[in-house]
N, C-alpha and C positions, 0 to 999 in steps of 0.2 A: 087484615090479618091480625090475629092476636094470639099470645102464647101463655098457656096457663101455668102458674107457679103458686108459690106460698111464702109466707114469712112466719118466723117464729121466734120464740125466746125460751127462757127456763120454764115458763109455764107449759111448754109443749112436752116437757119431760125428756128422757133419752130417746132420740130418734134413730132407727135404723136406716141410715141414708143409702145403704146398699139396696134396700127395698124401695126407697123413695125415689131414687135417681131415675129409673126408667119411666116413672109416672110424671115427673114434673120437668118444665123447661128451664126453671130457675128458682132460686130461693135468696132471701136476705134474713139476717138474724141479728138480734141484739147483741152488741158487744159491751157497751159501756153506759153509764148513767152518771151525769154530774161529773164531779172532780175525781172520785176515787173508785166507785162501784163497777165491778166487771160481772157480767151475766155468768152464772154458774155453769151454763151449758155452752157458753161461747167456744172454749177451747175444742171440746168435742165436736161441736157443729162445724167448726172451720177446718179441723183436721181431717174429718171423715168426708166433707164435701171436696176437699182437695184430693182425697184418695180416690172418690168415684168420679171426679171430673165435672160435678154439676155446677153450672155457672151460679156464682154467689157473691155476696158482699155483706159486710157488717154495718150496722148503724148504731149511732149514738143518741141517746135521749137527752136533749138539751134541757137544762135547768136554768130557768130564767133568773133566778136569784144568786146564782154562783158565778164565779170568775169565767167568762167565755174563752179567754186564751188558755188558761189551766185546763178546761174541759177538752179543747181542741188537742192539746198535748197528751192528755191522758188517753183520748180516743185513738189517735195516730200511733202512738207507742204501743198500745194494746193490740190493734189490729195488724200492725206492721206496714211496711212500704211494699210497693210492687202491685198493688191493686189498682185496677182502672176505675173503679167506683167505691166511693165512700158516701155514706147517707146520713144526713142529720135529721132526727125526728123532732119536729116542732109542734108541741101540744101545750102551749102556755096556759096557765090557770088565771093569770092576772094581765092587765093591760101592761104591755111591754114595747119599749122603744126599739125599733128594729136595728139600731146601731149596735146594740149589745150582740144580737145574732150575727150581724155582719162581721164583728171582730171574730167570732168563732169560725165563721165560714172562711174569712181571709186567712186565718192561722192554719186551719186544716189544709187549705190550698198551698200555703207557704211550705208546710212540713212534708206533704205527700206529692206536690207537683200536680195534683188533680183537683178540679173544681168539684166540690161535693154536689150531690143531689139533695133535694129538700122533700122530706115527707111531712105532710100536713092535710088538712081538710079545709074546706070553706068555713065551716063553723069555727074553728080555732083561728084560723088566719084572719078571716074577716072581722071577728069580734074582739080578738085580743092583741093583735099586731097593730100598732098606732104610733106615728102616721104611716100610711101604706107607703112602702119603699118603691122606688122606680127601677130597682135592680132585680126584682123578682124573677123576671122572664129569662135572666142570664142563667139560671140554674134549672136543671131537669127536675120535673115534679113527679113525686109519687104521691098520689091523691087517694085519701080515705073517703069513700062515700058508699054506704050500704043501701042500694036501691035496685029495683027491678028494671030501671030504664036502661037503655042501650049505651048511655054515656054518663059519666059522673058530673056533677056540678063542681066547677073549677073555683079555686080561691081567686080573689082580686089580684091581678098582675100576670096572670098566665092564660094562655089562649089554647094550650094543648098539654097533654099529659104523657109521661113515659110509661109509668105503671099505675094501675088503678087496683087499689085493694076494695074489692067489691063485696066481701063477706067476712064475717067474723065466725062463721060456722061452716068450716071446711075440713074434710077429713081426706087424708092421703095415705097410701101404703107406707108402713114403717113408723107411723106416729099414732100412738094410742089416744092422744088428746085432740080436742077440737082446736083447729088453728084458723089462720086468716087465709082466704083465697085472694089471688092477684091475678090480673091480666097485664101482660106486656104489649104495649102498643107498636106492633110490627110483627115481621116474620120471625121464625125461629132463627134463622141466620143473623138477623139484625139484633136479636135478643142476645145471642152468644157473643156477638161482636161488642155490644154495649157492656156486658160484664167483663168480657176479655179474658176469662180463665176457664173456658170450656176445654174439656179433654174428652175424646170419644170414650164411652162407657163400655167396660170390658164385662161380658156376662161372667157370673160366677162359674168357676170350673166344677164339674161333678166330682164326687169324691174319688180319690185314686183307687185303682184297683191294685193290690199289693203294695210293696214298699219301694221307694226310690230315694236316692241319696242326692243331697243338695250341699254345695260348698259356699261359704261366706266369702264374699269378695270385698265388703266394706271393712273398714278398720275395726269397727265395733257395731254390733247388732243386738238390740234389746230383745229379750224373751218376755212375753206378756202372757197373762192368764187367759186372753181370749183374742179373737181377730180383730183388733182395732187399737188405735191409740188411747181410747178411753179406759181400756183395761190396764190393770196394775202391772208394774215391771217386776218380774220374779227372777231375773238372771239376765245374762248377756253372753253373746257369742263373739269370738274374735276372728279376724281375717284367717282364712284357711280352714277353719273348723268344718267339719262334715258332719251332718245330721240325716238320720233316716226320717223321711217325710211319710206320714200315714194318712194325711188328709189335707185337702185344699179347700177352703171354704170362707165364710164371713165375707169380708170385702175381698174382692177378686185377687188382690195383691198379697194375701196372707196365707201362710202354710203352717200346718200342725205338725210338729214332731214330738220326739220322745220327751223333750223337757218343757214343752208349752208351744206358744205361737210366736212366729216371727214373720216381719214383713219381707216378702220376696222382692217387691219393687213398689214404689209409690211416686207419683208425679214425674213419672218418666225416669226415675233413678233405680237402677237395679242393685239389690244387695246380695241375692243368692242366685247361683246358677246350678242347673242339673249336672251332676258328675257323669 
């Protein structure tokens, strides 16, 4: 059994994950690069995948010429704790001793409590990592290999793969750009368990007929210009405030009222209730 998913970065532009989630089993997206850079779409991708419940993880692009410990700190601090999976993208351009990469992997594990997975290809790993480490198989493998064969070619040190990036020309709903297509090596239940943050997807509610009132039960609730955390903040509501809701849309947990859009609930936390 295999589960279809995709991976993305800022090159994919702004993705409507509300449309993407029903079509995908999982995704992983770029979070950081080197010591300082943060992908410009990371915050939006992370927030909205959390909103829709799509299994997901962030990845770090390893820079072999920069401090590995500092890179690990930057990666984990940016993504945050509580994830079951963290991914390190290994695509070196020069011959690299594996001890530098191991420093990064060990620091990631020390900070997060999670042994990270490694994304690479046979082309990169076999030609640029030297000497070959004896610890590779300790890490789950995300392998890149664009082929029409039934299975990918694996780098030296691994005998199996967890995720196979099989194509760089993959389209899915909600994304206007071409992205990477991936297979998870297992059942849908195993895929969800591996990522560890699956939440059942709630279909978008149809537009409300007539008006209804909702009361804020959170201490403070932002008002945004659209249905999602990627939209700008235009105001706020306080606990006890009552607003007339004239539409429900965008991500299923967002409501439109006379002053803008506010989250009704996200990640199992409720902010507004019907009066």
